[in-house]
N, C-alpha and C positions, 0 to 999 in steps of 0.2 A: 643585641650581642654580635657582633661581627664575626664570623669565623673565615682566616686566610690561610689557606692549606700552604704548607712548606712546598715549593716547587724544586726539585731536584735537577741537576743540569746531567745531559747524558753521561758523562765522565765518572759523577757522583752514582749514578744508578748503575754503571758498569762495575764500579769497586765495589758494590756491596752484592755484586751475582757472585755465586761459588764460582773458582776457578777448577776447568778441569784439565786433566793431563793430554797432551797432543800424543795423536797416535803414533807419531814416529817412534817412541819408546818401545811400541810394541808391535810394531810391523817387522815384517821379513825385509832384509835389506835386498836390493837389487840384485848385488853381486851373490845370492844364496838363492835366488830364483832361478827355476828352468825357466828360458824363456827360447822362443823360436822365430823363424824369420818367416815372412810372407811367401817367398819361393819355395820354402820347405814342403815337401811332400807329405800329404795326409798320412800316408800307410806309416811312414817314419814319425809322425809326430803322435800317432795312435799307439806304437810300440813304445814311444817315450812315456804316454800318460800311462800306460799298463805298466811301464817298468819301475816307474815312480811312484806309482799309487798314487797321482794325483788327477784332480778332475778337470784340469785346463791349465791355460799357461798365457803371459803375455805377448803378444806379436810384436816386435821390434824391427824397424827400418835398418838400413846400414849406418845411422846416426844415432842408433840405440834410441830412437823416439819412439812412444807409444803409438801403434797405428790399428790395433785392435787386441782382441783375445780369443782364444781359440778353448773350447770346452769341448768335453765329451758329447753335450748334446748337440754341438755343431758337426762333431763327427758322427754321431746317428744320423744325421741329414743325408752323408753319402750314401748309406745302405739303402734307404728310403728311396734315394733318386736313382740308383743304381736297379734296384729291385721293382719297384711299384711303377716305375716310368720307363721300366726297359732299357735303360740308357747303359751304353758300352761301357765296359769296366776300362777307363782312362786312368791316366796319372796327376788326379786332381790335387792342387796345390792349396795350402793356408789360406791365401788371399781367396779362394773361390767359397769357402765356409766359414771364414771368422766373422766375428761380429764387429764390427767396423764403430758403430756409434757405444763407445764404453761408458760408463759411469766410472769417474776417478773422484779421488780425494785429494787435497793439498795438505803439503805437511803442515801446514797451520790448523787442519782440522783436530777436533777434541774425540776424547773417546766418545762422548755424548753425540757429537755430531755423526759418526761414524755408526754407532747403534742406532741414531733415528734413521739414516739412511739405508741400514740393514732391515731395519722393520718395514719399511716402505717399498721393500721391492725383493722379489725371490731371488737375489744373487746371493752367494755364499763369499764371495772375494772381491777386493777391488783395488784397483791400483791405485797408487800414491804417485803423482806426477807434479813435478816442478816444471815451469816453462817448456811443456810436451817432453820431457825427460821422465822415463821412470826411474823412481828413487827405490820404491818398494811397492810391498802389497801388505795389505791388512784384510783379516778375515775373523768372520763372525767369531771363531774359538778365542782370537787373539783379543778382541772386545770383550770376551766373558772374562779372560784374566785380568784387564785391564780394571775390569768391574769390582774385583776383589780390593782394589786398592781405592774405591770412592767413597767417601766417609758422608754419613747422612748429613743433612743441611739442617743447620739452625737457624728457627725464623725469629725475627726479632720484632 
């Protein structure tokens, strides 16, 4: 008896895979985000983080392109640098302390893609970028909200 398995094309396989929602539905839109500039004073940014009760902000250049992210952790480095290394109190700017290599997501990313990224890194929020331009931000809590809409997969 000969058995010849049915071979499905990539398109057929993709059609049978569950479809998950885009992160765009759940992200905070760019116009609702607190953003900062690379030339902005760190002290000013610390005041903003405290006042807005946020743990970080995207850093945008004059063309509104994402060039980094500044977090409360980045700001804590200043305290250590000035105290531990006995550096003079200067006027540090965001570009001196921001994280320049930022993990981002594209608007085509699904909630499962984002959940996977969050599981594999310690970060709590990720910018959503299209062609280098910030269009929004997604956080762990946004993905938890989205998870409530994910239906269990039926295997056949």
